[in-house]
N, C-alpha and C positions, 0 to 999 in steps of 0.2 A: 259127450266129450270125444274129440277125434282120437284115433289110435296114434300111438307114437311109433314111428318106424323103428325096426330093430337095428342092431349095430351094423348089419350089412347094408342097410339103407336101400332106398329105392331111387331109381333115376326117372326123370321126367323132362319133357319139353313143354313149357307153358307159354301161351300167348295171352296176355291180358289186353283188352281194348277198352278205351275210356271215351266218354262223351266230351263235348267241348268244355264242360265245367269241371272235368276231372273225376267224374263218378264212373265206377266200373260198369261197362256195358255187358261184357261177356268174358268168360275164361275158357279157353280151349286148351285142354291138357292131354298130352300123350303119355301114357304110362309105359315105361320101357323095361320094367321088371327090376329084379334085384341088381344092385351095383356089381356084385361078383359075376353076374352072367351078362353084363351089358354087351350088346351087339353095337359096336361103334358105328358101323355103316348105317344101321337102322336109326340110331340117334341122329347122325348127320343128316339123313334123309328127312326125318321128322322136323328137324330144325329148319332146313331149307324149304320144306313144304310150308311151314308156318310163315316164314318170311315172305315167300312168294304170294301167299294168300292176302298180304297187305296191299297189293297193287301199288307198289312204289312207295315204300316207307320213306319218311323224311326224318333224319336223325337230328335231335336238338333238345333243348331244355323243355321240360313239361312240368305241370303241376297236377298231382292226382290226390284224391282222398284216400286215406287208409281204408282197407277192406279185408274181409276174412271170408273164405269159403272152404268147404270140405269136398275132397275128391277121394273116393275109395278109402275113407277113414283117415286121410291125411289132411292137415290144415295147410292151406295155401293163402298167400296174401301179403299185403303190406300192413303189418299188424302193429298197432300203436301200443306202447307201454303206458301204464297209468300209474306213475310213481305216487306213493302215499305221501312222501316228503316233498314239499314244493322246492326244496334245495336240490333234489335229484334231477338229473337231466332226463327229459323225455326222449324216447327212441322210437323209431319205426323200423321194424326189421322185415326183410324179404324172406318169406317162409315158403316151403320147408327148407331147413338147413341153416337158417340164420347166417347167410353168407354175405349179406349186405345190410348195413345198419346206418340209418340216417338220424341226425339230431340237429337242433338249432345251431346256426341260424337258417337252416333249410335252404341252403344255397347250392345244392347238388353234390356237395362233398359227402363222402360216405366212408365208413370203416368196413374192413373185410375180416 
């Protein structure tokens, strides 16, 4: 079972790449340490470096499959809920941090 980050939280830059069918190919994750000690320049540099590694990203709509990985004891991914009650709405949350959540009709809209 992955560890739960403590209240101070950790900061990360994560780049997830997918194949043409939407399956996860790889996860490149930079661990930036505790939130309280965040070096904003280091974070910005990591972010820019990951974007530059894409060799000209194209921004637009995509379809990807839920996935779950562990990095340094922390769970990352687009993690699907599995409601016991069929009347409950299924969700897919971007972790860690549960800061984006997607639900039907799966049209790109999300909650924060």
